[in-house]
N, CA, C and O of each residue as an XYZ file, in Angstrom:
340
protein
N       0.841     -1.174      0.000
C       0.000      0.000      0.000
C       0.885      1.235      0.000
O       1.842      1.307      0.771
N       0.587      2.195     -0.840
C       1.406      3.382     -0.950
C       1.146      4.379      0.163
O       0.133      4.310      0.859
N       2.060      5.290      0.315
C       1.950      6.315      1.343
C       0.664      7.137      1.238
O       0.035      7.386      2.266
N       0.241      7.571      0.041
C      -0.992      8.368     -0.017
C      -2.193      7.619      0.556
O      -3.033      8.233      1.213
N      -2.298      6.311      0.327
C      -3.442      5.562      0.856
C      -3.348      5.422      2.359
O      -4.369      5.515      3.040
N      -2.164      5.202      2.905
C      -2.007      5.106      4.357
C      -2.343      6.440      4.998
O      -2.996      6.484      6.041
N      -1.898      7.533      4.377
C      -2.199      8.867      4.892
C      -3.711      9.096      4.873
O      -4.263      9.674      5.810
N      -4.376      8.648      3.821
C      -5.829      8.794      3.738
C      -6.502      7.997      4.849
O      -7.476      8.460      5.442
N      -5.995      6.812      5.133
C      -6.566      6.006      6.218
C      -6.384      6.721      7.545
O      -7.301      6.742      8.365
N      -5.217      7.305      7.768
C      -4.978      8.039      9.001
C      -5.890      9.249      9.091
O      -6.375      9.583     10.173
N      -6.128      9.914      7.955
C      -7.034     11.058      7.927
C      -8.446     10.620      8.282
O      -9.136     11.298      9.044
N      -8.876      9.496      7.737
C     -10.206      8.977      8.051
C     -10.319      8.710      9.540
O     -11.312      9.089     10.160
N      -9.325      8.068     10.121
C      -9.352      7.788     11.556
C      -9.462      9.078     12.357
O     -10.283      9.188     13.268
N      -8.633     10.046     12.009
C      -8.602     11.291     12.764
C      -9.895     12.068     12.678
O     -10.358     12.625     13.674
N     -10.473     12.108     11.514
C     -11.677     12.923     11.328
C     -12.945     12.222     11.771
O     -13.965     12.871     12.008
N     -12.892     10.907     11.884
C     -14.112     10.189     12.245
C     -14.062      9.602     13.645
O     -14.953      8.842     14.026
N     -13.052      9.934     14.407
C     -13.081      9.510     15.792
C     -12.082      8.442     16.165
O     -12.420      7.529     16.919
N     -10.888      8.521     15.675
C      -9.838      7.618     16.107
C      -9.892      6.251     15.479
O     -10.508      6.059     14.430
N      -9.242      5.294     16.126
C      -9.126      3.945     15.580
C     -10.477      3.313     15.287
O     -10.596      2.528     14.346
N     -11.484      3.634     16.064
C     -12.802      3.060     15.848
C     -13.390      3.367     14.487
O     -14.286      2.664     14.021
N     -12.888      4.417     13.845
C     -13.395      4.793     12.528
C     -13.122      3.720     11.493
O     -13.838      3.630     10.496
N     -12.108      2.912     11.708
C     -11.773      1.873     10.742
C     -12.543      0.585     10.988
O     -12.430     -0.356     10.203
N     -13.319      0.523     12.056
C     -14.058     -0.696     12.369
C     -15.001     -1.111     11.250
O     -15.048     -2.285     10.884
N     -15.751     -0.161     10.704
C     -16.732     -0.499      9.658
C     -16.093     -1.097      8.419
O     -16.520     -2.163      7.976
N     -15.077     -0.448      7.836
C     -14.495     -1.048      6.632
C     -13.774     -2.366      6.915
O     -13.821     -3.281      6.092
N     -13.113     -2.474      8.056
C     -12.417     -3.719      8.389
C     -13.436     -4.841      8.565
O     -13.236     -5.951      8.071
N     -14.521     -4.550      9.265
C     -15.580     -5.547      9.476
C     -16.212     -5.956      8.142
O     -16.444     -7.141      7.898
N     -16.488     -4.971      7.281
C     -17.086     -5.269      5.973
C     -16.167     -6.156      5.140
O     -16.625     -7.112      4.514
N     -14.869     -5.842      5.129
C     -13.910     -6.662      4.387
C     -13.833     -8.067      4.943
O     -13.785     -9.035      4.184
N     -13.821     -8.189      6.258
C     -13.770     -9.503      6.886
C     -14.996    -10.342      6.587
O     -14.893    -11.541      6.330
N     -16.166     -9.701      6.624
C     -17.406    -10.423      6.322
C     -17.410    -10.906      4.872
O     -17.810    -12.035      4.588
N     -16.964    -10.050      3.966
C     -16.913    -10.448      2.556
C     -15.892    -11.562      2.341
O     -16.101    -12.438      1.503
N     -14.791    -11.534      3.090
C     -13.780    -12.585      2.963
C     -14.353    -13.945      3.377
O     -14.022    -14.964      2.770
N     -15.206    -13.969      4.401
C     -15.783    -15.250      4.823
C     -16.672    -15.830      3.729
O     -16.887    -17.040      3.673
N     -17.184    -14.964      2.864
C     -18.003    -15.424      1.729
C     -17.158    -15.559      0.462
O     -17.671    -15.896     -0.606
N     -15.848    -15.290      0.595
C     -14.918    -15.342     -0.545
C     -15.437    -14.488     -1.695
O     -15.400    -14.894     -2.856
N     -15.927    -13.283     -1.346
C     -16.517    -12.396     -2.357
C     -16.065    -10.960     -2.120
O     -16.534    -10.307     -1.188
N     -15.157    -10.467     -2.957
C     -14.714     -9.072     -2.893
C     -15.862     -8.201     -3.356
O     -16.349     -8.358     -4.476
N     -16.306     -7.270     -2.497
C     -17.425     -6.402     -2.852
C     -17.177     -4.986     -2.349
O     -18.066     -4.357     -1.775
N     -15.984     -4.499     -2.566
C     -15.648     -3.149     -2.109
C     -16.585     -2.111     -2.717
O     -17.090     -1.235     -2.015
N     -16.812     -2.211     -4.016
C     -17.645     -1.218     -4.696
C     -19.094     -1.247     -4.233
O     -19.820     -0.274     -4.437
N     -19.529     -2.332     -3.619
C     -20.906     -2.457     -3.151
C     -21.150     -1.894     -1.759
O     -22.252     -2.034     -1.230
N     -20.163     -1.268     -1.160
C     -20.318     -0.733      0.187
C     -21.094      0.582      0.161
O     -20.725      1.512     -0.556
N     -22.158      0.656      0.936
C     -23.026      1.847      0.970
C     -22.289      3.123      1.349
O     -22.594      4.198      0.831
N     -21.315      3.008      2.256
C     -20.612      4.193      2.745
C     -19.881      4.940      1.635
O     -19.552      6.115      1.796
N     -19.625      4.278      0.518
C     -18.844      4.901     -0.551
C     -19.670      5.786     -1.463
O     -19.113      6.563     -2.239
N     -20.983      5.684     -1.384
C     -21.837      6.477     -2.268
C     -21.631      7.962     -1.999
O     -21.325      8.722     -2.917
N     -21.793      8.373     -0.765
C     -21.613      9.787     -0.419
C     -20.203     10.044      0.090
O     -19.632     11.101     -0.182
N     -19.634      9.099      0.821
C     -18.267      9.194      1.352
C     -18.035     10.469      2.144
O     -16.954     11.053      2.083
N     -19.038     10.898      2.881
C     -18.835     12.115      3.663
C     -19.245     11.944      5.122
O     -19.483     12.925      5.827
N     -19.325     10.694      5.571
C     -19.658     10.442      6.965
C     -18.668     11.127      7.882
O     -17.461     10.919      7.759
N     -19.164     11.941      8.801
C     -18.291     12.641      9.732
C     -17.799     13.995      9.249
O     -17.115     14.702      9.989
N     -18.138     14.367      8.019
C     -17.678     15.660      7.502
C     -18.395     16.798      8.220
O     -19.603     16.742      8.453
N     -17.633     17.822      8.563
C     -18.190     19.031      9.163
C     -17.579     20.235      8.458
O     -16.440     20.193      7.994
N     -18.354     21.297      8.388
C     -17.804     22.549      7.843
C     -16.594     22.944      8.672
O     -16.572     22.762      9.889
N     -15.608     23.475      8.013
C     -14.439     23.963      8.718
C     -13.277     22.972      8.789
O     -12.216     23.311      9.312
N     -13.459     21.753      8.272
C     -12.335     20.809      8.317
C     -11.655     20.674      6.966
O     -10.764     19.842      6.793
N     -12.068     21.484      6.020
C     -11.420     21.456      4.718
C     -12.391     21.190      3.597
O     -13.608     21.179      3.787
N     -11.837     20.978      2.440
C     -12.611     20.750      1.229
C     -13.407     19.451      1.308
O     -12.872     18.408      1.685
N     -14.684     19.520      0.952
C     -15.521     18.316      0.965
C     -15.004     17.288     -0.037
O     -14.999     16.093      0.257
N     -14.569     17.733     -1.213
C     -14.094     16.776     -2.218
C     -12.821     16.069     -1.747
O     -12.655     14.874     -1.990
N     -11.924     16.792     -1.080
C     -10.727     16.150     -0.533
C     -11.098     15.180      0.581
O     -10.526     14.096      0.691
N     -12.052     15.579      1.398
C     -12.509     14.694      2.471
C     -13.094     13.412      1.887
O     -12.784     12.319      2.361
N     -13.936     13.537      0.864
C     -14.546     12.360      0.237
C     -13.478     11.449     -0.355
O     -13.581     10.228     -0.243
N     -12.455     12.025     -0.984
C     -11.363     11.217     -1.525
C     -10.666     10.472     -0.391
O     -10.437      9.265     -0.477
N     -10.330     11.202      0.672
C      -9.661     10.589      1.807
C     -10.514      9.522      2.465
O     -10.009      8.483      2.891
N     -11.809      9.785      2.545
C     -12.734      8.809      3.131
C     -12.715      7.515      2.316
O     -12.589      6.424      2.873
N     -12.841      7.644      0.999
C     -12.856      6.446      0.141
C     -11.533      5.679      0.214
O     -11.524      4.451      0.296
N     -10.432      6.406      0.183
C      -9.131      5.741      0.262
C      -8.930      5.083      1.617
O      -8.428      3.962      1.702
N      -9.320      5.778      2.670
C      -9.210      5.199      4.002
C     -10.111      3.984      4.155
O      -9.721      2.990      4.766
N     -11.314      4.061      3.601
C     -12.244      2.938      3.670
C     -11.665      1.747      2.907
O     -11.762      0.606      3.360
N     -11.061      2.020      1.740
C     -10.457      0.934      0.957
C      -9.344      0.261      1.754
O      -9.241     -0.965      1.759
N      -8.519      1.047      2.421
C      -7.434      0.490      3.224
C      -7.984     -0.449      4.290
O      -7.503     -1.572      4.440
N      -8.983      0.005      5.024
C      -9.577     -0.826      6.068
C     -10.245     -2.064      5.501
O     -10.133     -3.150      6.071
N     -10.940     -1.908      4.382
C     -11.618     -3.045      3.750
C     -10.601     -4.100      3.327
O     -10.796     -5.292      3.563
N      -9.506     -3.648      2.694
C      -8.464     -4.585      2.264
C      -7.846     -5.304      3.458
O      -7.603     -6.510      3.406
N      -7.591     -4.554      4.540
C      -7.006     -5.166      5.728
C      -7.941     -6.226      6.307
O      -7.494     -7.299      6.711
N      -9.226     -5.925      6.346
C     -10.194     -6.898      6.846
C     -10.340     -8.095      5.929
O     -10.425     -9.232      6.393
N     -10.370     -7.846      4.639
C     -10.535     -8.928      3.656
C      -9.328     -9.860      3.672
O      -9.470    -11.080      3.586
N      -8.146     -9.275      3.782
C      -6.909    -10.061      3.769
C      -6.563    -10.650      5.136
O      -5.601    -11.408      5.264
N      -7.347    -10.301      6.156
C      -7.087    -10.822      7.491
C      -5.851    -10.237      8.144
O      -5.244    -10.871      9.006
N      -5.471     -9.023      7.740
C      -4.265     -8.408      8.306
C      -4.525     -7.731      9.630
O      -3.602     -7.209     10.255
N      -5.784     -7.731     10.070
C      -6.108     -7.092     11.340
C      -6.712     -8.144     12.248
O      -7.473     -9.003     11.803
N      -6.374     -8.072     13.504
C      -6.931     -9.022     14.460
C      -8.403     -8.690     14.685
O      -8.748     -7.560     15.029
N      -9.249     -9.665     14.490
C     -10.694     -9.457     14.681
C     -11.121    -10.074     15.976
O     -12.299    -10.014     16.329
């Protein structure tokens, strides 16, 4: 995973409430892995990708990009079993 994606994951954690922010994507990836079915694009959170956004924290489009990249990082970690569940 490249530095920009890791930075996006860290941004997602910071803006959405710490380590717990990655719980949803990690859980979703893990659940899909048990079904042996990659379904990253089917995740509802990616449609708007602005969960936790508030005025004053920066550009909404940058936030949405960071949210999607951070969500992808967590999903991949959960799917690949790289995180302790």
